[in-house]
N, C-alpha and C positions, 0 to 999 in steps of 0.2 A: 224630594228627600224621602219623605215616607213614602209607605206603598198606598196609604187609603187618605184620600183626601179629607176624611172627617178626623183622622190621626194627626195630620199636618197641620190642620187648622187648630187644633187643642195644644199642640206643642209649640206652635211658632207664633200665635196668638197673645204674646205679653209683652209686657214694658220691663226694662233693663234700666237699672238706676246706675247712674253715669258715676256715681261717686263709690257707692259700696257694691255693683254688679249684682244686686239681689233682684230676683225675680217678683213681678209685681202684675196684679191683675190688668186686664186691658182697658179696665176703667178708672184705673186708680189715677189720683191727681198729685199724690204724694208718696213716696217710698216706705215701704210699712218698715222697713229696717233703720234708716237714718233719716227719714223724715224731709229727704230732700225734693224739690221739686223737678230735678233734671233726669227725667225720664226720657228713654229712647223706646221704638219698637224693636223688638228682637229682629236681628237680621234674619233674612230668609236663607242665605248660602249661596251658594254655586252651583 
């Protein structure tokens, strides 16, 4: 997707809340916006 591996890692290394769709830090245990534990890794795309 991105031209540089460093940029791609920074953009895609996130967790997405499955309730409110907020972006969270990769080390997060709960969503920063709705406090849910339902987090998934950001999809890498095709």
